[in-house]
C-alpha positions as a Markdown table, in Angstrom:
| # | Residue | x | y | z |
|---|---|---|---|---|
| 1 | Met | -50.7 | -85.6 | -78.7 |
| 2 | Phe | -51.3 | -85.9 | -75.0 |
| 3 | Lys | -48.8 | -83.0 | -74.7 |
| 4 | Lys | -50.7 | -80.7 | -77.4 |
| 5 | Leu | -54.1 | -81.5 | -75.9 |
| 6 | Thr | -52.4 | -80.1 | -72.5 |
| 7 | Ile | -51.1 | -77.1 | -73.8 |
| 8 | Ile | -54.3 | -76.5 | -75.7 |
| 9 | Ile | -56.2 | -76.6 | -72.3 |
| 10 | Leu | -53.7 | -74.6 | -70.2 |
| 11 | Phe | -53.8 | -71.9 | -73.3 |
| 12 | Ala | -57.5 | -72.2 | -73.5 |
| 13 | Ala | -57.7 | -71.5 | -69.4 |
| 14 | Phe | -55.1 | -69.0 | -69.7 |
| 15 | Ala | -57.1 | -66.9 | -71.9 |
| 16 | Val | -60.4 | -67.3 | -70.5 |
| 17 | Gln | -59.3 | -66.0 | -67.3 |
| 18 | Thr | -57.5 | -63.0 | -68.9 |
| 19 | Phe | -60.2 | -62.1 | -71.3 |
| 20 | Asp | -63.1 | -62.7 | -68.7 |
| 21 | Lys | -64.7 | -59.3 | -69.6 |
| 22 | Ala | -63.7 | -59.3 | -73.2 |
| 23 | Leu | -65.5 | -62.5 | -73.6 |
| 24 | Ile | -68.6 | -61.2 | -72.0 |
| 25 | Val | -68.6 | -58.2 | -74.4 |
| 26 | Phe | -68.0 | -60.7 | -77.0 |
| 27 | Asn | -71.0 | -63.1 | -76.0 |
| 28 | Tyr | -73.6 | -59.8 | -76.1 |
| 29 | Tyr | -73.0 | -58.7 | -79.5 |
| 30 | Ser | -72.6 | -62.5 | -80.7 |
| 31 | Asn | -76.4 | -63.0 | -79.0 |
| 32 | Thr | -78.0 | -59.9 | -78.7 |
| 33 | Val | -81.3 | -60.8 | -79.3 |
| 34 | Ser | -80.9 | -63.4 | -76.4 |
| 35 | Phe | -79.9 | -60.4 | -74.3 |
| 36 | Ala | -82.5 | -58.1 | -75.4 |
| 37 | Lys | -85.4 | -61.1 | -74.6 |
| 38 | Asn | -84.2 | -60.7 | -70.7 |
| 39 | Cys | -84.0 | -56.9 | -70.9 |
| 40 | Glu | -85.3 | -55.2 | -67.7 |
| 41 | Asn | -86.2 | -51.9 | -69.4 |
| 42 | Lys | -88.7 | -53.6 | -72.1 |
| 43 | Ala | -91.4 | -50.9 | -70.6 |
| 44 | Lys | -88.6 | -48.1 | -71.9 |
| 45 | Pro | -88.2 | -48.7 | -75.5 |
| 46 | Met | -86.6 | -45.2 | -75.8 |
| 47 | Met | -83.6 | -46.1 | -74.0 |
| 48 | His | -82.7 | -48.2 | -76.7 |
| 49 | Cys | -80.9 | -50.5 | -74.2 |
| 50 | Asn | -81.1 | -54.0 | -76.3 |
| 51 | Gly | -80.0 | -56.1 | -73.0 |
| 52 | Arg | -77.1 | -53.9 | -72.4 |
| 53 | Cys | -78.2 | -53.5 | -69.0 |
| 54 | Gln | -78.0 | -57.4 | -68.9 |
| 55 | Met | -74.3 | -57.2 | -70.4 |
| 56 | Met | -73.2 | -54.5 | -67.8 |
| 57 | Lys | -74.7 | -56.4 | -65.1 |
| 58 | Lys | -72.7 | -59.5 | -65.9 |
| 59 | Leu | -69.5 | -57.2 | -65.9 |
| 60 | Lys | -70.3 | -55.8 | -62.7 |
| 61 | Gln | -70.6 | -59.6 | -61.3 |
| 62 | Glu | -67.3 | -60.2 | -62.7 |
| 63 | Glu | -65.6 | -56.9 | -60.8 |
| 64 | Asn | -67.1 | -58.1 | -57.4 |
| 65 | Lys | -66.0 | -61.6 | -58.0 |
| 66 | Glu | -62.3 | -59.9 | -58.7 |
| 67 | Lys | -63.0 | -57.5 | -55.5 |
| 68 | Gln | -63.6 | -60.7 | -53.1 |
| 69 | Asn | -60.8 | -62.5 | -54.3 |
| 70 | Pro | -57.6 | -60.3 | -54.0 |
| 71 | Gly | -55.0 | -63.1 | -55.2 |
| 72 | Arg | -56.9 | -62.8 | -58.5 |
| 73 | Arg | -56.2 | -59.1 | -59.2 |
| 74 | Asn | -53.0 | -58.4 | -61.4 |
| 75 | Asp | -51.4 | -55.5 | -59.2 |
| 76 | Asn | -51.4 | -57.2 | -55.8 |
| 77 | Lys | -48.9 | -59.6 | -57.2 |
| 78 | Asp | -44.9 | -58.6 | -56.5 |
| 79 | Glu | -42.1 | -59.6 | -58.8 |
| 80 | Ile | -39.2 | -61.3 | -56.9 |
| 81 | Val | -35.9 | -60.7 | -58.7 |
| 82 | Tyr | -33.3 | -63.2 | -58.0 |
| 83 | Tyr | -29.8 | -62.1 | -58.5 |
| 84 | Ser | -26.5 | -63.9 | -58.0 |
| 85 | Lys | -23.3 | -62.3 | -58.7 |
| 86 | Lys | -21.8 | -65.7 | -59.4 |
| 87 | Gln | -24.0 | -66.1 | -62.3 |
| 88 | Phe | -22.5 | -63.1 | -64.0 |
| 89 | Asp | -18.7 | -63.2 | -62.9 |
| 90 | Leu | -17.0 | -64.2 | -66.5 |
| 91 | Gln | -14.2 | -67.0 | -66.1 |
| 92 | Pro | -11.2 | -66.3 | -68.6 |
| 93 | Phe | -11.3 | -69.0 | -71.3 |
| 94 | Asn | -8.2 | -71.0 | -70.4 |
| 95 | Thr | -7.9 | -73.6 | -73.6 |
| 96 | Leu | -4.7 | -73.4 | -75.0 |
| 97 | Val | -5.0 | -73.5 | -79.0 |
| 98 | Val | -2.1 | -74.6 | -80.7 |
| 99 | Ile | -1.7 | -74.2 | -84.5 |
| 100 | Thr | 0.9 | -75.7 | -86.0 |
| 101 | Phe | 1.8 | -75.0 | -89.7 |
| 102 | Pro | 4.1 | -77.1 | -92.2 |
| 103 | His | 7.6 | -76.2 | -92.6 |
| 104 | Phe | 8.0 | -74.2 | -95.8 |
| 105 | Asn | 10.7 | -75.9 | -98.2 |
| 106 | Asn | 12.1 | -72.6 | -100.5 |
| 107 | Gly | 14.0 | -75.1 | -102.6 |
| 108 | Val | 17.3 | -75.6 | -100.8 |
| 109 | Thr | 18.0 | -78.9 | -100.4 |
| 110 | Ser | 20.4 | -79.7 | -97.5 |
| 111 | Asp | 20.6 | -83.4 | -97.3 |
| 112 | Ile | 22.3 | -83.6 | -101.0 |
| 113 | Ala | 25.4 | -85.7 | -101.1 |
| 114 | Phe | 27.9 | -84.0 | -102.9 |
| 115 | Ser | 30.3 | -87.1 | -102.9 |
| 116 | Phe | 28.2 | -88.4 | -106.2 |
| 117 | Phe | 27.2 | -85.1 | -107.1 |
| 118 | Gln | 29.0 | -84.5 | -110.5 |
| 119 | Pro | 28.2 | -81.2 | -112.2 |
| 120 | Pro | 28.2 | -81.7 | -116.3 |
| 121 | Lys | 31.7 | -80.7 | -118.0 |
| 122 | Ala | 31.4 | -77.8 | -120.1 |
């Protein structure tokens, strides 16, 4: 139970960090009425802003946060690839497999005592 809860929390934190701009846009489309109430362009109804100015303001704030914190941006991260030749050296498989088969008896018996064997008389 604890492991599942931890995984859900970590996944949610990763998703929020990755899709932060998409969450702002989703929030705008789900709460358009509340964004329209806080609109700066109420005096200009011909612009049909409907609160998009508030959404753009939040997106700019998020972009400024990314500019101020360069470690948060993905393009500043370098990949370090570790390569060791020892990991890829193939060692020969030195196991000897011995397969034994039963001896084939072709119908000839070799241990017959001829002293007591008497063929029938014709």
